[in-house]
N, C-alpha and C positions, 0 to 999 in steps of 0.2 A: 503493499500501497504507500504511495506518495503522501508525506504528509509539508506541512510546509511550518519551517520553524518558526519559536514565537516571535522571531525579532524579526519574520518576514520579508527575512533578507533572501533565503534558500529554500530548497525543497529538498526532502531523503524520503528514503525509501524503507522500510522496515516489514518483516513477517507479518501480516494479522489475518484473523480471525472475521470475517464481516457478517454480519446479518443482512440478509439480502431484501427483503421485506422492506427492512427502514434505512439500511447506509451505514447503522449505527458498529463500530467498530470496536478490536481489542487487539493492540500489537504492543509486540516487543520487539525491540534490537538494540544493539548496541550495549557500551559498558560507555560509565563516565568516569569520572575521577574517582579513586578508590573500588573501583571494578562493582561501581552498583549497575543492575539494570535498569536500563531506560524504556518503561509501559506508558501507552497512550490509548487513550479508550474516548469511547462516546457511547450515550449519554456521561457528565458528569456534573454533577450539583454544583459543585467545586465552579464549574465552569473552564477552567485550564485545559481538564484531560490528560494531563503528564505526569507523571512522578517517578524519582530515582528510589529502588529498590534496592535494600542490599542482600537481599537471600532469595533462591528461589520460593520459599514459601512466604515470601513476600508479596513474590509476584505473585502466586495461587491465592493469595486473598485480593490482590486489586483485582482478577479475576472472577470471585466470587462475588464482591462489590459492583462487578460491572454486569454480572448477570442479573443481580437483584435489581441494581436500575436500568436493565434492555425490560426486567418483567413489568415493572413500575412503569414505565413509559406507554406498555401495553394494557395494565390490569386498568390502569388509573381514565376516569373520563378527560375527556378529551373539549373541556368549555366552552371553548370556542366556537370548535367542531359545532358542537351542540348546536350553541345560541345559532350558528349561521344555518343548521338544518332545519331550523325552527321560527326562523327568522319571519315568519309569516302573523308566530306569535305577539308581534312586535310591533304588526304594522297595525295602524290604528283608520280609524273611516278618519278622512279630509276633515278638520273642522273649518265651521264660518270664519272669517276673519275677522270676527269679535272674540272678544273672550267671553260671550255670554254665557249665564249659567245654564249648567243640567238640569230639564226638567226634575219632574217628580218622578215620570216613569224612568227614565235616563238613569235616576239616579238608584235604583229600585235595578233596574238591570246590571249596573257596575256592582252594587252589594249582593246581589246572586252571582253573576261570575265569580267576584273575590272570593264568597262561601263555595264554589265549586271546584275555584282555583286549591284553596286552603283544603278541601276534604281530600283532592285528587293528591296533593305534596303530602299529606299525614297518610293516607291509603297503601301510596305507590312505596315512600320512601322510610326509611331507619333513623329517623331522627332523635336525637335527646331531646328531653324536658326541656333544658335549655334554648336550644333551638326550635322545638313547638313551640316556647313562649314568644320567642322573636318572632317569626314566623308571623303568628297569630298578629301580636302589638303591629307589625309593619303596614299586615293587610287591613287591620284594622284604621289605624291612619289613613291610609286609601279610602275608605269607604266613607271616613267622616270629611276628608278633604273635599269629596264629588261633592257634599253638601253647602260648603261654603268658597272654596276655587272656581273661578272661570274655567272653562273648555280646554284653552290653549295653557294656563297656567297647571291645572290641572294633570294633563296630558305631560307637561313636563318633571311634575311630583311623582305621579306614576311610575315614569321610565327612571328616572331616576334613585325609587325605591329598588324596582324591580332588582334592576345593575346590583344594588347596594345588600340587597338579598341574595344575591346569585355571588357576589365577592364574598361574602360574609361566610356562607358555606363552604366555599373552595380552600379560605383559606383560614377557618377558625384555627387555633391553637389545640389540641386535646378532643375536640367534637368529631365525631364521624359525619362526610361529608355525603349529600342526598345523591344517592344512584342516576337522576338524571335531572335535566332541566323541566320545570312544568309547561306547559302549555295554555297558558294564563291570555287572560286580553282576546278570547276568540269567539 
């Protein structure tokens, strides 16, 4: 495999195992100062993907790490891909140029849609009690905002709240991430 040096001045070739479906690789080659093995791999959460390893056992340890990273890339959800696949869920009906308030019927429809969305999420995902509480609070804020905000303002508020829910679920430390994104506001 041909790799570019960290200083980007040249390339070099190392033997590598390449995962063909993803292009991710694990390579090792050369010995540095002191006889260290150099290993090169992708994906790597540290970002640089190379490390000097003093022993063959250390190389094997890094190989195990690479396999775990590779598995994580395929087992974890692709939130951006899901969002793109479900972008119709975020498309809204064009609103009037004014910021008129919602009618009573529209407010009821929004409340019903948010209630269905909450039920769908809690039924189809494994949420912690904290995640369930936050989801309920955020969707209830959206429902209440439809009663006091105009159409344009509510639309921006709703999109921001949905983004906040998704980002919080994806990056909350110690909490299990939901299995998929909801098809809300459909």
